PDB file of N, CA, C and O in Angstrom:
ATOM      1  N   UNK A   1      61.484  69.310  27.693  1.00  0.00           N
ATOM      2  CA  UNK A   1      61.898  70.522  26.995  1.00  0.00           C
ATOM      3  C   UNK A   1      60.921  71.668  27.256  1.00  0.00           C
ATOM      4  O   UNK A   1      61.318  72.830  27.349  1.00  0.00           O
ATOM      5  N   UNK A   2      59.649  71.325  27.371  1.00  0.00           N
ATOM      6  CA  UNK A   2      58.643  72.354  27.590  1.00  0.00           C
ATOM      7  C   UNK A   2      58.832  73.053  28.925  1.00  0.00           C
ATOM      8  O   UNK A   2      58.622  74.262  29.022  1.00  0.00           O
ATOM      9  N   UNK A   3      59.228  72.309  29.961  1.00  0.00           N
ATOM     10  CA  UNK A   3      59.417  72.936  31.261  1.00  0.00           C
ATOM     11  C   UNK A   3      60.603  73.897  31.249  1.00  0.00           C
ATOM     12  O   UNK A   3      60.550  74.950  31.884  1.00  0.00           O
ATOM     13  N   UNK A   4      61.671  73.547  30.534  1.00  0.00           N
ATOM     14  CA  UNK A   4      62.821  74.457  30.449  1.00  0.00           C
ATOM     15  C   UNK A   4      62.442  75.716  29.682  1.00  0.00           C
ATOM     16  O   UNK A   4      62.880  76.814  30.025  1.00  0.00           O
ATOM     17  N   UNK A   5      61.628  75.556  28.648  1.00  0.00           N
ATOM     18  CA  UNK A   5      61.176  76.709  27.877  1.00  0.00           C
ATOM     19  C   UNK A   5      60.293  77.609  28.741  1.00  0.00           C
ATOM     20  O   UNK A   5      60.412  78.833  28.688  1.00  0.00           O
ATOM     21  N   UNK A   6      59.402  77.001  29.542  1.00  0.00           N
ATOM     22  CA  UNK A   6      58.566  77.776  30.447  1.00  0.00           C
ATOM     23  C   UNK A   6      59.418  78.498  31.480  1.00  0.00           C
ATOM     24  O   UNK A   6      59.194  79.677  31.756  1.00  0.00           O
ATOM     25  N   UNK A   7      60.393  77.800  32.053  1.00  0.00           N
ATOM     26  CA  UNK A   7      61.245  78.397  33.082  1.00  0.00           C
ATOM     27  C   UNK A   7      62.057  79.555  32.514  1.00  0.00           C
ATOM     28  O   UNK A   7      62.307  80.540  33.209  1.00  0.00           O
ATOM     29  N   UNK A   8      62.469  79.442  31.257  1.00  0.00           N
ATOM     30  CA  UNK A   8      63.304  80.473  30.645  1.00  0.00           C
ATOM     31  C   UNK A   8      62.507  81.735  30.325  1.00  0.00           C
ATOM     32  O   UNK A   8      63.020  82.843  30.481  1.00  0.00           O
ATOM     33  N   UNK A   9      61.270  81.583  29.882  1.00  0.00           N
ATOM     34  CA  UNK A   9      60.524  82.737  29.389  1.00  0.00           C
ATOM     35  C   UNK A   9      59.464  83.274  30.346  1.00  0.00           C
ATOM     36  O   UNK A   9      58.786  84.247  30.015  1.00  0.00           O
ATOM     37  N   UNK A  10      59.298  82.668  31.528  1.00  0.00           N
ATOM     38  CA  UNK A  10      58.298  83.167  32.463  1.00  0.00           C
ATOM     39  C   UNK A  10      58.938  83.454  33.822  1.00  0.00           C
ATOM     40  O   UNK A  10      60.072  83.065  34.097  1.00  0.00           O
ATOM     41  N   UNK A  11      58.169  84.148  34.656  1.00  0.00           N
ATOM     42  CA  UNK A  11      58.542  84.418  36.045  1.00  0.00           C
ATOM     43  C   UNK A  11      59.826  85.241  36.181  1.00  0.00           C
ATOM     44  O   UNK A  11      60.680  84.923  37.008  1.00  0.00           O
ATOM     45  N   UNK A  12      59.963  86.289  35.378  1.00  0.00           N
ATOM     46  CA  UNK A  12      61.118  87.178  35.505  1.00  0.00           C
ATOM     47  C   UNK A  12      60.811  88.223  36.564  1.00  0.00           C
ATOM     48  O   UNK A  12      59.850  88.981  36.434  1.00  0.00           O
ATOM     49  N   UNK A  13      61.619  88.266  37.604  1.00  0.00           N
ATOM     50  CA  UNK A  13      61.453  89.206  38.696  1.00  0.00           C
ATOM     51  C   UNK A  13      62.753  89.984  38.866  1.00  0.00           C
ATOM     52  O   UNK A  13      63.728  89.749  38.152  1.00  0.00           O
ATOM     53  N   UNK A  14      62.756  90.912  39.820  1.00  0.00           N
ATOM     54  CA  UNK A  14      63.891  91.818  39.984  1.00  0.00           C
ATOM     55  C   UNK A  14      65.205  91.080  40.227  1.00  0.00           C
ATOM     56  O   UNK A  14      66.213  91.402  39.599  1.00  0.00           O
ATOM     57  N   UNK A  15      65.212  90.098  41.126  1.00  0.00           N
ATOM     58  CA  UNK A  15      66.460  89.379  41.425  1.00  0.00           C
ATOM     59  C   UNK A  15      66.975  88.607  40.213  1.00  0.00           C
ATOM     60  O   UNK A  15      68.184  88.533  39.994  1.00  0.00           O
ATOM     61  N   UNK A  16      66.081  88.042  39.436  1.00  0.00           N
ATOM     62  CA  UNK A  16      66.508  87.298  38.246  1.00  0.00           C
ATOM     63  C   UNK A  16      67.129  88.235  37.211  1.00  0.00           C
ATOM     64  O   UNK A  16      68.141  87.903  36.594  1.00  0.00           O
ATOM     65  N   UNK A  17      66.523  89.402  37.026  1.00  0.00           N
ATOM     66  CA  UNK A  17      67.069  90.393  36.097  1.00  0.00           C
ATOM     67  C   UNK A  17      68.408  90.910  36.611  1.00  0.00           C
ATOM     68  O   UNK A  17      69.334  91.127  35.830  1.00  0.00           O
ATOM     69  N   UNK A  18      68.513  91.108  37.931  1.00  0.00           N
ATOM     70  CA  UNK A  18      69.765  91.566  38.538  1.00  0.00           C
ATOM     71  C   UNK A  18      70.878  90.536  38.331  1.00  0.00           C
ATOM     72  O   UNK A  18      72.002  90.905  37.990  1.00  0.00           O
ATOM     73  N   UNK A  19      70.576  89.251  38.533  1.00  0.00           N
ATOM     74  CA  UNK A  19      71.578  88.195  38.303  1.00  0.00           C
ATOM     75  C   UNK A  19      72.024  88.166  36.847  1.00  0.00           C
ATOM     76  O   UNK A  19      73.206  87.980  36.557  1.00  0.00           O
ATOM     77  N   UNK A  20      71.069  88.352  35.925  1.00  0.00           N
ATOM     78  CA  UNK A  20      71.420  88.382  34.502  1.00  0.00           C
ATOM     79  C   UNK A  20      72.340  89.561  34.204  1.00  0.00           C
ATOM     80  O   UNK A  20      73.326  89.409  33.481  1.00  0.00           O
ATOM     81  N   UNK A  21      72.030  90.727  34.750  1.00  0.00           N
ATOM     82  CA  UNK A  21      72.868  91.906  34.536  1.00  0.00           C
ATOM     83  C   UNK A  21      74.268  91.734  35.110  1.00  0.00           C
ATOM     84  O   UNK A  21      75.254  92.088  34.465  1.00  0.00           O
ATOM     85  N   UNK A  22      74.357  91.187  36.327  1.00  0.00           N
ATOM     86  CA  UNK A  22      75.667  90.954  36.946  1.00  0.00           C
ATOM     87  C   UNK A  22      76.458  89.932  36.134  1.00  0.00           C
ATOM     88  O   UNK A  22      77.662  90.087  35.934  1.00  0.00           O
ATOM     89  N   UNK A  23      75.778  88.890  35.670  1.00  0.00           N
ATOM     90  CA  UNK A  23      76.453  87.867  34.869  1.00  0.00           C
ATOM     91  C   UNK A  23      77.010  88.418  33.572  1.00  0.00           C
ATOM     92  O   UNK A  23      78.145  88.115  33.203  1.00  0.00           O
ATOM     93  N   UNK A  24      76.221  89.222  32.875  1.00  0.00           N
ATOM     94  CA  UNK A  24      76.691  89.822  31.619  1.00  0.00           C
ATOM     95  C   UNK A  24      77.829  90.792  31.883  1.00  0.00           C
ATOM     96  O   UNK A  24      78.819  90.809  31.152  1.00  0.00           O
ATOM     97  N   UNK A  25      77.687  91.609  32.940  1.00  0.00           N
ATOM     98  CA  UNK A  25      78.737  92.576  33.287  1.00  0.00           C
ATOM     99  C   UNK A  25      80.049  91.868  33.618  1.00  0.00           C
ATOM    100  O   UNK A  25      81.111  92.279  33.151  1.00  0.00           O
ATOM    101  N   UNK A  26      79.980  90.801  34.425  1.00  0.00           N
ATOM    102  CA  UNK A  26      81.202  90.060  34.778  1.00  0.00           C
ATOM    103  C   UNK A  26      81.803  89.357  33.569  1.00  0.00           C
ATOM    104  O   UNK A  26      83.024  89.269  33.446  1.00  0.00           O
ATOM    105  N   UNK A  27      80.955  88.857  32.676  1.00  0.00           N
ATOM    106  CA  UNK A  27      81.465  88.200  31.471  1.00  0.00           C
ATOM    107  C   UNK A  27      82.243  89.191  30.599  1.00  0.00           C
ATOM    108  O   UNK A  27      83.339  88.884  30.131  1.00  0.00           O
ATOM    109  N   UNK A  28      81.679  90.365  30.388  1.00  0.00           N
ATOM    110  CA  UNK A  28      82.366  91.385  29.589  1.00  0.00           C
ATOM    111  C   UNK A  28      83.653  91.833  30.278  1.00  0.00           C
ATOM    112  O   UNK A  28      84.688  91.981  29.628  1.00  0.00           O
ATOM    113  N   UNK A  29      83.591  92.052  31.608  1.00  0.00           N
ATOM    114  CA  UNK A  29      84.784  92.460  32.351  1.00  0.00           C
ATOM    115  C   UNK A  29      85.848  91.367  32.303  1.00  0.00           C
ATOM    116  O   UNK A  29      87.034  91.667  32.175  1.00  0.00           O
ATOM    117  N   UNK A  30      85.442  90.115  32.404  1.00  0.00           N
ATOM    118  CA  UNK A  30      86.390  89.006  32.344  1.00  0.00           C
ATOM    119  C   UNK A  30      87.067  88.892  30.997  1.00  0.00           C
ATOM    120  O   UNK A  30      88.258  88.592  30.915  1.00  0.00           O
ATOM    121  N   UNK A  31      86.311  89.129  29.941  1.00  0.00           N
ATOM    122  CA  UNK A  31      86.896  89.071  28.589  1.00  0.00           C
ATOM    123  C   UNK A  31      87.852  90.235  28.378  1.00  0.00           C
ATOM    124  O   UNK A  31      88.951  90.042  27.858  1.00  0.00           O
ATOM    125  N   UNK A  32      87.454  91.432  28.769  1.00  0.00           N
ATOM    126  CA  UNK A  32      88.301  92.614  28.567  1.00  0.00           C
ATOM    127  C   UNK A  32      89.590  92.507  29.367  1.00  0.00           C
ATOM    128  O   UNK A  32      90.670  92.801  28.854  1.00  0.00           O
ATOM    129  N   UNK A  33      89.479  92.078  30.646  1.00  0.00           N
ATOM    130  CA  UNK A  33      90.659  92.015  31.513  1.00  0.00           C
ATOM    131  C   UNK A  33      91.375  90.678  31.440  1.00  0.00           C
ATOM    132  O   UNK A  33      92.402  90.487  32.090  1.00  0.00           O
ATOM    133  N   UNK A  34      90.837  89.745  30.649  1.00  0.00           N
ATOM    134  CA  UNK A  34      91.404  88.396  30.514  1.00  0.00           C
ATOM    135  C   UNK A  34      91.567  87.746  31.890  1.00  0.00           C
ATOM    136  O   UNK A  34      92.622  87.216  32.237  1.00  0.00           O
ATOM    137  N   UNK A  35      90.470  87.811  32.659  1.00  0.00           N
ATOM    138  CA  UNK A  35      90.455  87.294  34.019  1.00  0.00           C
ATOM    139  C   UNK A  35      89.535  86.082  34.075  1.00  0.00           C
ATOM    140  O   UNK A  35      88.329  86.220  33.867  1.00  0.00           O
ATOM    141  N   UNK A  36      90.071  84.911  34.349  1.00  0.00           N
ATOM    142  CA  UNK A  36      89.268  83.689  34.356  1.00  0.00           C
ATOM    143  C   UNK A  36      88.335  83.635  35.558  1.00  0.00           C
ATOM    144  O   UNK A  36      87.275  83.014  35.473  1.00  0.00           O
ATOM    145  N   UNK A  37      88.693  84.263  36.675  1.00  0.00           N
ATOM    146  CA  UNK A  37      87.844  84.246  37.864  1.00  0.00           C
ATOM    147  C   UNK A  37      86.543  85.014  37.603  1.00  0.00           C
ATOM    148  O   UNK A  37      85.468  84.558  37.993  1.00  0.00           O
ATOM    149  N   UNK A  38      86.633  86.153  36.960  1.00  0.00           N
ATOM    150  CA  UNK A  38      85.431  86.911  36.615  1.00  0.00           C
ATOM    151  C   UNK A  38      84.566  86.119  35.648  1.00  0.00           C
ATOM    152  O   UNK A  38      83.338  86.166  35.725  1.00  0.00           O
ATOM    153  N   UNK A  39      85.202  85.394  34.741  1.00  0.00           N
ATOM    154  CA  UNK A  39      84.460  84.534  33.818  1.00  0.00           C
ATOM    155  C   UNK A  39      83.736  83.425  34.541  1.00  0.00           C
ATOM    156  O   UNK A  39      82.602  83.096  34.194  1.00  0.00           O
ATOM    157  N   UNK A  40      84.377  82.835  35.553  1.00  0.00           N
ATOM    158  CA  UNK A  40      83.747  81.775  36.329  1.00  0.00           C
ATOM    159  C   UNK A  40      82.529  82.309  37.075  1.00  0.00           C
ATOM    160  O   UNK A  40      81.471  81.680  37.064  1.00  0.00           O
ATOM    161  N   UNK A  41      82.668  83.460  37.721  1.00  0.00           N
ATOM    162  CA  UNK A  41      81.547  84.028  38.454  1.00  0.00           C
ATOM    163  C   UNK A  41      80.426  84.476  37.509  1.00  0.00           C
ATOM    164  O   UNK A  41      79.251  84.425  37.873  1.00  0.00           O
ATOM    165  N   UNK A  42      80.787  84.912  36.303  1.00  0.00           N
ATOM    166  CA  UNK A  42      79.752  85.287  35.347  1.00  0.00           C
ATOM    167  C   UNK A  42      78.933  84.071  34.944  1.00  0.00           C
ATOM    168  O   UNK A  42      77.713  84.166  34.809  1.00  0.00           O
ATOM    169  N   UNK A  43      79.582  82.932  34.749  1.00  0.00           N
ATOM    170  CA  UNK A  43      78.856  81.704  34.414  1.00  0.00           C
ATOM    171  C   UNK A  43      77.931  81.325  35.563  1.00  0.00           C
ATOM    172  O   UNK A  43      76.806  80.886  35.327  1.00  0.00           O
ATOM    173  N   UNK A  44      78.382  81.485  36.796  1.00  0.00           N
ATOM    174  CA  UNK A  44      77.569  81.190  37.970  1.00  0.00           C
ATOM    175  C   UNK A  44      76.306  82.051  37.988  1.00  0.00           C
ATOM    176  O   UNK A  44      75.207  81.528  38.178  1.00  0.00           O
ATOM    177  N   UNK A  45      76.449  83.364  37.793  1.00  0.00           N
ATOM    178  CA  UNK A  45      75.296  84.256  37.828  1.00  0.00           C
ATOM    179  C   UNK A  45      74.389  84.050  36.616  1.00  0.00           C
ATOM    180  O   UNK A  45      73.167  84.135  36.739  1.00  0.00           O
ATOM    181  N   UNK A  46      74.970  83.782  35.456  1.00  0.00           N
ATOM    182  CA  UNK A  46      74.149  83.538  34.272  1.00  0.00           C
ATOM    183  C   UNK A  46      73.347  82.245  34.418  1.00  0.00           C
ATOM    184  O   UNK A  46      72.193  82.181  33.996  1.00  0.00           O
ATOM    185  N   UNK A  47      73.950  81.219  35.013  1.00  0.00           N
ATOM    186  CA  UNK A  47      73.237  79.966  35.249  1.00  0.00           C
ATOM    187  C   UNK A  47      72.052  80.206  36.187  1.00  0.00           C
ATOM    188  O   UNK A  47      70.956  79.695  35.958  1.00  0.00           O
ATOM    189  N   UNK A  48      72.284  80.987  37.241  1.00  0.00           N
ATOM    190  CA  UNK A  48      71.193  81.282  38.171  1.00  0.00           C
ATOM    191  C   UNK A  48      70.073  82.056  37.488  1.00  0.00           C
ATOM    192  O   UNK A  48      68.897  81.809  37.756  1.00  0.00           O
ATOM    193  N   UNK A  49      70.424  82.984  36.616  1.00  0.00           N
ATOM    194  CA  UNK A  49      69.402  83.781  35.938  1.00  0.00           C
ATOM    195  C   UNK A  49      68.608  82.943  34.944  1.00  0.00           C
ATOM    196  O   UNK A  49      67.384  83.060  34.879  1.00  0.00           O
ATOM    197  N   UNK A  50      69.283  82.107  34.175  1.00  0.00           N
ATOM    198  CA  UNK A  50      68.603  81.317  33.150  1.00  0.00           C
ATOM    199  C   UNK A  50      67.706  80.259  33.772  1.00  0.00           C
ATOM    200  O   UNK A  50      66.585  80.054  33.308  1.00  0.00           O
ATOM    201  N   UNK A  51      68.179  79.585  34.812  1.00  0.00           N
ATOM    202  CA  UNK A  51      67.408  78.498  35.410  1.00  0.00           C
ATOM    203  C   UNK A  51      66.519  78.962  36.550  1.00  0.00           C
ATOM    204  O   UNK A  51      65.792  78.148  37.119  1.00  0.00           O
ATOM    205  N   UNK A  52      66.552  80.244  36.903  1.00  0.00           N
ATOM    206  CA  UNK A  52      65.773  80.819  38.001  1.00  0.00           C
ATOM    207  C   UNK A  52      66.050  80.096  39.314  1.00  0.00           C
ATOM    208  O   UNK A  52      65.128  79.738  40.046  1.00  0.00           O
ATOM    209  N   UNK A  53      67.318  79.890  39.597  1.00  0.00           N
ATOM    210  CA  UNK A  53      67.717  79.294  40.870  1.00  0.00           C
ATOM    211  C   UNK A  53      68.416  80.352  41.701  1.00  0.00           C
ATOM    212  O   UNK A  53      68.924  81.342  41.175  1.00  0.00           O
ATOM    213  N   UNK A  54      68.435  80.135  42.957  1.00  0.00           N
ATOM    214  CA  UNK A  54      69.094  81.031  43.876  1.00  0.00           C
ATOM    215  C   UNK A  54      69.186  80.321  45.202  1.00  0.00           C
ATOM    216  O   UNK A  54      68.744  79.177  45.310  1.00  0.00           O
ATOM    217  N   UNK A  55      69.734  80.941  46.198  1.00  0.00           N
ATOM    218  CA  UNK A  55      69.916  80.308  47.501  1.00  0.00           C
ATOM    219  C   UNK A  55      70.544  78.934  47.307  1.00  0.00           C
ATOM    220  O   UNK A  55      71.758  78.828  47.134  1.00  0.00           O
ATOM    221  N   UNK A  56      69.739  77.894  47.334  1.00  0.00           N
ATOM    222  CA  UNK A  56      70.258  76.545  47.137  1.00  0.00           C
ATOM    223  C   UNK A  56      69.706  75.920  45.867  1.00  0.00           C
ATOM    224  O   UNK A  56      70.406  75.166  45.192  1.00  0.00           O
ATOM    225  N   UNK A  57      68.470  76.223  45.537  1.00  0.00           N
ATOM    226  CA  UNK A  57      67.829  75.691  44.334  1.00  0.00           C
ATOM    227  C   UNK A  57      66.630  76.562  44.011  1.00  0.00           C
ATOM    228  O   UNK A  57      66.441  77.620  44.611  1.00  0.00           O
ATOM    229  N   UNK A  58      65.840  76.124  43.081  1.00  0.00           N
ATOM    230  CA  UNK A  58      64.644  76.883  42.749  1.00  0.00           C
ATOM    231  C   UNK A  58      63.721  76.911  43.959  1.00  0.00           C
ATOM    232  O   UNK A  58      63.390  75.859  44.506  1.00  0.00           O
ATOM    233  N   UNK A  59      63.314  78.061  44.373  1.00  0.00           N
ATOM    234  CA  UNK A  59      62.461  78.266  45.551  1.00  0.00           C
ATOM    235  C   UNK A  59      63.093  77.688  46.806  1.00  0.00           C
ATOM    236  O   UNK A  59      62.387  77.134  47.649  1.00  0.00           O
ATOM    237  N   UNK A  60      64.384  77.804  46.945  1.00  0.00           N
ATOM    238  CA  UNK A  60      65.085  77.246  48.096  1.00  0.00           C
ATOM    239  C   UNK A  60      64.742  77.942  49.396  1.00  0.00           C
ATOM    240  O   UNK A  60      64.878  77.340  50.461  1.00  0.00           O
ATOM    241  N   UNK A  61      64.307  79.174  49.349  1.00  0.00           N
ATOM    242  CA  UNK A  61      63.994  79.899  50.571  1.00  0.00           C
ATOM    243  C   UNK A  61      62.506  79.975  50.838  1.00  0.00           C
ATOM    244  O   UNK A  61      62.094  80.587  51.824  1.00  0.00           O
ATOM    245  N   UNK A  62      61.696  79.381  50.000  1.00  0.00           N
ATOM    246  CA  UNK A  62      60.253  79.425  50.207  1.00  0.00           C
ATOM    247  C   UNK A  62      59.817  78.329  51.172  1.00  0.00           C
ATOM    248  O   UNK A  62      60.571  77.389  51.423  1.00  0.00           O
ATOM    249  N   UNK A  63      58.611  78.439  51.712  1.00  0.00           N
ATOM    250  CA  UNK A  63      58.136  77.402  52.628  1.00  0.00           C
ATOM    251  C   UNK A  63      58.021  76.053  51.936  1.00  0.00           C
ATOM    252  O   UNK A  63      57.821  75.982  50.723  1.00  0.00           O
ATOM    253  N   UNK A  64      58.149  74.991  52.712  1.00  0.00           N
ATOM    254  CA  UNK A  64      58.051  73.649  52.154  1.00  0.00           C
ATOM    255  C   UNK A  64      56.638  73.399  51.643  1.00  0.00           C
ATOM    256  O   UNK A  64      55.669  73.902  52.213  1.00  0.00           O
ATOM    257  N   UNK A  65      56.520  72.618  50.563  1.00  0.00           N
ATOM    258  CA  UNK A  65      55.230  72.281  49.981  1.00  0.00           C
ATOM    259  C   UNK A  65      55.092  70.770  50.017  1.00  0.00           C
ATOM    260  O   UNK A  65      56.008  70.046  49.628  1.00  0.00           O
ATOM    261  N   UNK A  66      53.933  70.291  50.490  1.00  0.00           N
ATOM    262  CA  UNK A  66      53.750  68.843  50.518  1.00  0.00           C
ATOM    263  C   UNK A  66      53.270  68.333  49.166  1.00  0.00           C
ATOM    264  O   UNK A  66      53.199  69.111  48.215  1.00  0.00           O
ATOM    265  N   UNK A  67      52.941  67.056  49.051  1.00  0.00           N
ATOM    266  CA  UNK A  67      52.603  66.438  47.768  1.00  0.00           C
ATOM    267  C   UNK A  67      51.315  66.981  47.168  1.00  0.00           C
ATOM    268  O   UNK A  67      51.138  66.927  45.951  1.00  0.00           O
ATOM    269  N   UNK A  68      50.415  67.501  47.990  1.00  0.00           N
ATOM    270  CA  UNK A  68      49.162  68.036  47.465  1.00  0.00           C
ATOM    271  C   UNK A  68      49.318  69.463  46.956  1.00  0.00           C
ATOM    272  O   UNK A  68      48.381  70.015  46.378  1.00  0.00           O
ATOM    273  N   UNK A  69      50.479  70.068  47.160  1.00  0.00           N
ATOM    274  CA  UNK A  69      50.742  71.412  46.672  1.00  0.00           C
ATOM    275  C   UNK A  69      50.433  72.495  47.681  1.00  0.00           C
ATOM    276  O   UNK A  69      50.526  73.680  47.363  1.00  0.00           O
ATOM    277  N   UNK A  70      50.061  72.107  48.908  1.00  0.00           N
ATOM    278  CA  UNK A  70      49.766  73.093  49.937  1.00  0.00           C
ATOM    279  C   UNK A  70      51.012  73.351  50.779  1.00  0.00           C
ATOM    280  O   UNK A  70      51.834  72.457  50.978  1.00  0.00           O
ATOM    281  N   UNK A  71      51.138  74.568  51.265  1.00  0.00           N
ATOM    282  CA  UNK A  71      52.281  74.909  52.110  1.00  0.00           C
ATOM    283  C   UNK A  71      52.179  74.192  53.447  1.00  0.00           C
ATOM    284  O   UNK A  71      51.092  74.056  54.009  1.00  0.00           O
ATOM    285  N   UNK A  72      53.297  73.743  53.941  1.00  0.00           N
ATOM    286  CA  UNK A  72      53.326  73.050  55.219  1.00  0.00           C
ATOM    287  C   UNK A  72      53.347  74.093  56.329  1.00  0.00           C
ATOM    288  O   UNK A  72      54.348  74.780  56.528  1.00  0.00           O
ATOM    289  N   UNK A  73      52.238  74.205  57.045  1.00  0.00           N
ATOM    290  CA  UNK A  73      52.164  75.177  58.136  1.00  0.00           C
ATOM    291  C   UNK A  73      51.823  74.508  59.456  1.00  0.00           C
ATOM    292  O   UNK A  73      51.807  75.170  60.493  1.00  0.00           O
ATOM    293  N   UNK A  74      51.554  73.221  59.440  1.00  0.00           N
ATOM    294  CA  UNK A  74      51.187  72.501  60.658  1.00  0.00           C
ATOM    295  C   UNK A  74      52.436  72.001  61.372  1.00  0.00           C
ATOM    296  O   UNK A  74      52.712  70.802  61.400  1.00  0.00           O
ATOM    297  N   UNK A  75      53.178  72.923  61.942  1.00  0.00           N
ATOM    298  CA  UNK A  75      54.388  72.583  62.681  1.00  0.00           C
ATOM    299  C   UNK A  75      54.029  72.555  64.162  1.00  0.00           C
ATOM    300  O   UNK A  75      53.491  73.533  64.680  1.00  0.00           O
ATOM    301  N   UNK A  76      54.315  71.455  64.851  1.00  0.00           N
ATOM    302  CA  UNK A  76      53.948  71.399  66.269  1.00  0.00           C
ATOM    303  C   UNK A  76      54.738  72.437  67.074  1.00  0.00           C
ATOM    304  O   UNK A  76      55.904  72.712  66.793  1.00  0.00           O
ATOM    305  N   UNK A  77      54.068  73.001  68.082  1.00  0.00           N
ATOM    306  CA  UNK A  77      54.725  73.994  68.919  1.00  0.00           C
ATOM    307  C   UNK A  77      55.729  73.333  69.847  1.00  0.00           C
ATOM    308  O   UNK A  77      55.517  72.224  70.337  1.00  0.00           O
ATOM    309  N   UNK A  78      56.811  74.029  70.072  1.00  0.00           N
ATOM    310  CA  UNK A  78      57.848  73.535  70.965  1.00  0.00           C
ATOM    311  C   UNK A  78      57.484  73.895  72.401  1.00  0.00           C
ATOM    312  O   UNK A  78      57.117  75.032  72.698  1.00  0.00           O
ATOM    313  N   UNK A  79      57.591  72.912  73.279  1.00  0.00           N
ATOM    314  CA  UNK A  79      57.314  73.159  74.685  1.00  0.00           C
ATOM    315  C   UNK A  79      58.646  73.341  75.423  1.00  0.00           C
ATOM    316  O   UNK A  79      59.588  72.570  75.238  1.00  0.00           O
ATOM    317  N   UNK A  80      58.698  74.374  76.258  1.00  0.00           N
ATOM    318  CA  UNK A  80      59.911  74.670  77.010  1.00  0.00           C
ATOM    319  C   UNK A  80      59.656  74.419  78.490  1.00  0.00           C
ATOM    320  O   UNK A  80      58.566  74.683  78.998  1.00  0.00           O
ATOM    321  N   UNK A  81      60.667  73.909  79.167  1.00  0.00           N
ATOM    322  CA  UNK A  81      60.573  73.662  80.603  1.00  0.00           C
ATOM    323  C   UNK A  81      61.583  74.553  81.299  1.00  0.00           C
ATOM    324  O   UNK A  81      62.765  74.550  80.953  1.00  0.00           O
ATOM    325  N   UNK A  82      61.123  75.315  82.276  1.00  0.00           N
ATOM    326  CA  UNK A  82      62.009  76.214  82.985  1.00  0.00           C
ATOM    327  C   UNK A  82      62.803  75.445  84.028  1.00  0.00           C
ATOM    328  O   UNK A  82      62.239  74.701  84.830  1.00  0.00           O
ATOM    329  N   UNK A  83      64.102  75.629  84.007  1.00  0.00           N
ATOM    330  CA  UNK A  83      64.986  74.955  84.957  1.00  0.00           C
ATOM    331  C   UNK A  83      65.501  76.001  85.935  1.00  0.00           C
ATOM    332  O   UNK A  83      66.047  77.029  85.534  1.00  0.00           O
ATOM    333  N   UNK A  84      65.317  75.719  87.248  1.00  0.00           N
ATOM    334  CA  UNK A  84      65.760  76.690  88.255  1.00  0.00           C
ATOM    335  C   UNK A  84      66.968  76.173  88.975  1.00  0.00           C
ATOM    336  O   UNK A  84      67.492  76.846  89.863  1.00  0.00           O
TER     337      UNK A  84
END
């Protein structure tokens, strides 16, 4: 429960606030126009804002982190062979 409380009340950034605004706007528009599709999309955006998820999951677009908490940057270089 503590982690959900931390996730809900910390780390608010521009994209999270934008998702919350879009979700609330779509929810109100869906209720006024009696449109279930707008309601569905509002739930989607509100879920992303509350849980701080985006892309695929939380930090889905950030670099991979190994078990020690360090970013994985040791990627072997690709060798190319020229074909004539």
